[in-house]
LUMDREN-460073 format. One line per field, with one value per residue (C-alpha): x negated, y, z; residue in three letters. Coordinates in steps of 0.25 Angstrom, whole numbers, plus 5000, padded with zeros to 4 digits. Layout:
<zanus>
xx <- c(X,...) .
yy <- c(Y,...) .
zz <- c(Z,...) .
res <- c(ALA,...) .
</zanus>
This chain:
<zanus>
xx <- c(4933,4938,4941,4950,4950,4962,4957,4960,4950,4957,4970,4981,4994,5003,5007,5023,5028,5032,5040,5040,5024,5022,5029,5020,5007,5009,5002,4989,4989,4996,4995,4987,4975,4979,4971,4976,4971,4956,4955,4959,4949,4937,4940,4942,4928,4922,4926,4923,4908,4896,4884,4884,4878,4881,4893,4900,4899,4902,4915,4919,4918,4926,4937,4937,4938,4950,4958,4956,4962,4973,4976,4976,4987,4995,4997,4997,5010,5014,5014,5021,5032,5035,5050,5055,5067,5071,5085,5094,5108,5114,5120,5107,5099,5110,5108,5093,5086,5071,5077,5082,5070,5062,5074,5072,5055,5052,5048,5060,5050,5044,5055,5060,5048,5038,5044,5037,5023,5017,5015,5007,5013,5013,5021,5031,5031,5024,5016,5000,4995,4979,4981,4977,4962,4950,4939,4931,4919,4910,4905,4903,4918,4925,4917,4922,4936,4934,4930,4942,4952,4946,4947,4964,4966,4961,4965,4980,4976,4973,4987,4994,4988,4994,5009,5007,5005,5004,4991,4989,4990,4980,4970,4970,4972,4960,4951,4955,4952,4937,4935,4941,4929,4920,4924,4925,4911,4907,4910,4905,4892,4893,4891,4879,4875,4878,4868,4858,4858,4858,4872,4876,4868,4878,4891,4899,4904,4896,4898,4894,4889,4879,4889,4902,4904,4891,4901,4912,4906,4903,4916,4927,4939,4949,4964,4969,4969,4962,4957,4946,4942,4929,4924,4922,4910,4915,4915,4902,4893,4885,4887,4885,4879,4870,4868,4874,4883,4898,4906,4921,4929,4943,4952,4953,4953,4940,4944,4954,4960,4975,4978,4987,4992,4991,5004,5011,5015,5029,5034,5034,5044,5035,5041,5030,5030,5020,5008,4999,5001,5007,5008,5002,5008,5003,5004,4993,4989,4986,4978,4970,4967,4964,4954,4946,4944,4938,4929,4925,4922,4913,4905,4904,4900,4889,4883,4883,4881,4881,4866) .
yy <- c(4667,4672,4665,4670,4669,4670,4679,4694,4705,4711,4711,4713,4713,4725,4727,4724,4724,4737,4736,4751,4752,4738,4747,4757,4747,4743,4755,4751,4737,4739,4754,4760,4762,4749,4738,4728,4740,4740,4725,4724,4735,4730,4715,4719,4727,4716,4705,4715,4721,4717,4719,4708,4708,4718,4728,4715,4709,4723,4724,4709,4710,4724,4716,4704,4713,4720,4708,4705,4718,4716,4703,4711,4722,4712,4704,4716,4719,4706,4709,4722,4717,4705,4706,4716,4713,4704,4706,4714,4720,4736,4731,4724,4738,4746,4739,4738,4752,4747,4737,4749,4756,4745,4743,4757,4757,4742,4740,4731,4724,4718,4711,4707,4704,4700,4693,4702,4702,4712,4717,4723,4735,4750,4756,4758,4744,4748,4736,4735,4737,4735,4749,4754,4748,4752,4742,4748,4741,4753,4753,4766,4771,4759,4761,4776,4771,4761,4772,4780,4766,4764,4781,4780,4766,4772,4783,4775,4766,4779,4784,4770,4768,4783,4776,4765,4764,4749,4745,4733,4739,4751,4742,4736,4750,4753,4742,4747,4760,4755,4746,4757,4768,4757,4754,4768,4770,4755,4761,4773,4767,4757,4768,4773,4759,4760,4772,4765,4754,4762,4758,4772,4785,4793,4792,4797,4788,4791,4782,4790,4801,4804,4807,4814,4830,4833,4847,4843,4834,4848,4856,4858,4863,4870,4872,4881,4896,4899,4886,4887,4872,4875,4879,4863,4856,4849,4862,4869,4856,4848,4836,4823,4817,4828,4839,4850,4861,4859,4870,4876,4880,4883,4871,4874,4866,4862,4859,4862,4849,4851,4837,4835,4822,4812,4808,4798,4783,4786,4773,4779,4789,4801,4815,4821,4835,4829,4841,4828,4824,4811,4799,4785,4772,4766,4752,4740,4746,4759,4754,4745,4757,4764,4754,4753,4767,4768,4757,4763,4778,4770,4763,4777,4784,4772,4773,4788,4792,4806,4815) .
zz <- c(5001,5014,5028,5037,5054,5061,5072,5067,5066,5077,5086,5080,5091,5093,5107,5102,5089,5082,5067,5065,5067,5058,5046,5048,5051,5037,5031,5037,5030,5017,5015,5004,5015,5022,5026,5014,5006,5010,5012,4997,4994,4999,4996,4980,4980,4988,4979,4968,4973,4965,4975,4983,4996,5007,4997,4994,5008,5015,5007,5008,5023,5026,5015,5023,5037,5031,5028,5041,5043,5035,5043,5056,5052,5047,5059,5066,5058,5060,5075,5075,5067,5078,5081,5072,5069,5056,5057,5065,5063,5068,5079,5084,5081,5087,5101,5100,5098,5097,5086,5079,5079,5074,5063,5058,5056,5053,5039,5034,5025,5037,5040,5026,5019,5028,5040,5050,5043,5037,5023,5012,5011,5016,5028,5018,5011,5000,4995,4996,4983,4976,4970,4983,4982,4977,4971,4960,4960,4963,4979,4980,4976,4984,4995,4997,4993,5005,5015,5012,5012,5027,5029,5025,5033,5046,5045,5043,5054,5061,5060,5063,5075,5080,5078,5087,5102,5102,5108,5099,5086,5091,5094,5081,5074,5084,5076,5061,5064,5067,5056,5047,5054,5051,5036,5032,5035,5030,5016,5018,5022,5010,5001,5008,5005,4991,4990,4998,4990,4977,4971,4970,4971,4977,4985,4972,4961,4950,4937,4923,4931,4920,4911,4918,4916,4926,4928,4932,4942,4950,4950,4960,4952,4959,4954,4966,4967,4979,4981,4992,4988,4983,4996,4998,4998,4985,4979,4984,4987,4977,4970,4976,4962,4958,4969,4959,4966,4965,4961,4960,4947,4944,4936,4923,4910,4905,4891,4880,4879,4884,4884,4872,4870,4858,4850,4856,4850,4844,4848,4862,4859,4866,4864,4856,4847,4837,4840,4842,4827,4823,4834,4832,4835,4847,4842,4841,4827,4831,4843,4835,4826,4836,4843,4828,4828,4841,4837,4824,4831,4842,4831,4823,4837,4839,4826,4825,4839,4844,4841) .
res <- c(MET,TYR,ARG,HIS,VAL,ARG,GLU,LEU,GLN,PHE,THR,SER,LYS,PRO,GLU,LYS,PRO,ASP,ALA,LEU,PHE,ALA,MET,LYS,PHE,GLN,GLU,ILE,LEU,GLY,GLY,GLN,PHE,GLY,GLU,MET,THR,VAL,MET,MET,GLN,TYR,LEU,TRP,GLN,GLY,TRP,SER,CYS,ARG,VAL,PRO,GLY,LYS,TYR,LYS,ASP,MET,ILE,MET,ASP,ILE,ALA,THR,GLU,GLU,ILE,SER,HIS,VAL,GLU,MET,LEU,THR,VAL,MET,LEU,ALA,ARG,LEU,LEU,GLU,GLY,ALA,PRO,GLY,GLU,THR,THR,GLU,LYS,ALA,ALA,ALA,ALA,ASN,PRO,VAL,LEU,ALA,ALA,VAL,LEU,GLY,GLY,GLN,ASN,PRO,GLN,HIS,ALA,ILE,VAL,SER,GLY,GLY,ASN,ALA,MET,PRO,THR,ASN,SER,GLN,GLY,VAL,PRO,TRP,ASN,THR,GLY,TYR,ILE,VAL,ALA,SER,GLY,ASN,LEU,LEU,THR,ASP,PHE,ARG,SER,ASN,ALA,ALA,ALA,GLU,GLY,GLN,SER,ARG,LEU,MET,THR,SER,ARG,ILE,ALA,ASN,MET,THR,ASP,ASP,ARG,GLY,VAL,LYS,ASP,MET,LEU,ALA,PHE,ASN,LEU,ALA,ARG,ASP,THR,TYR,HIS,GLN,GLN,GLN,TRP,LEU,LEU,GLY,ILE,GLU,GLN,LEU,GLN,LEU,ASP,GLY,PHE,THR,ASP,GLY,VAL,ILE,GLU,HIS,SER,ASN,GLY,GLU,TRP,GLU,ASN,ALA,ASP,ALA,ALA,HIS,VAL,PHE,TYR,THR,SER,THR,PRO,GLY,SER,ARG,ALA,GLY,GLU,GLY,LEU,TRP,ALA,THR,SER,LYS,SER,MET,VAL,ASP,GLY,GLU,PRO,PHE,ARG,THR,GLU,PRO,LEU,GLU,PRO,LEU,THR,ASP,ASP,ILE,GLY,LEU,LEU,PRO,PRO,PRO,ASP,PRO,LYS,GLN,PHE,VAL,THR,TYR,ASP,GLY,SER,GLN,GLY,PRO,ALA,LYS,PRO,GLY,ASP,ALA,ARG,GLY,ALA,TYR,ALA,GLN,GLY,ALA,GLN,ASN,VAL,VAL,GLY,LYS,LEU,LYS,ASP,ALA,LEU,THR,PRO,ASP,ASN) .
</zanus>
């Protein structure tokens, strides 16, 4: 359950409207690394968190704060769009250079679609989408994604701040920059807390590590002639997982598998030379037979395990 108070978290008042800047400002609201993304990312992570107590509460607290940030930005955008032209004529624009300049830079969707309000889009009008968010249920990988998202968000906010001289806008962005600075640290310290509490034994996601290809986990492959990439710590240091040294090798095939594809379903009319044998129709009967064959194979393996 959520409650809403009318007061914003921070003042969102520009000194004057600026429709051209409003178009740019949309990026830090509805862009890939805008406030809508971190808001939805943290909400989804919080709702899905299976560790009651400080972890779930922390995620939900920051998620709720990000709702506040989205509200601040939408209010700022509406105020930047105050007085932006909803209608005009060529004659009016010709007589008013300022109006002509605004018309030349304003996002027309601000007038046509949203009626002078913010939109859930980026600066080019591309709608925000849920493909931007990360919510895996694994707090280690999620926290790392969160720190990266805050870093990208802060970078874009910093760039936007350099595109205006409006004191009111800059004051609000100074607050946002500070929160992004803190939030990056919050997620990195969250990873440390996960280690202290025994939820992870390191900073590397290492599920099923006991049967991964251990040799391949220690190699930097280079594919550039004369590459100096092998001079970096990623090639000369030791694994954070087991302390074994890294090494550099040229990128070469480790198999004789040349990737030949199986014969295609004849009903799909794929160009085929017959070199992989006759094709099998991909109908329901074929799928049923394949499924039955898989079950038989598993039973056989269970009854006659490898010695």
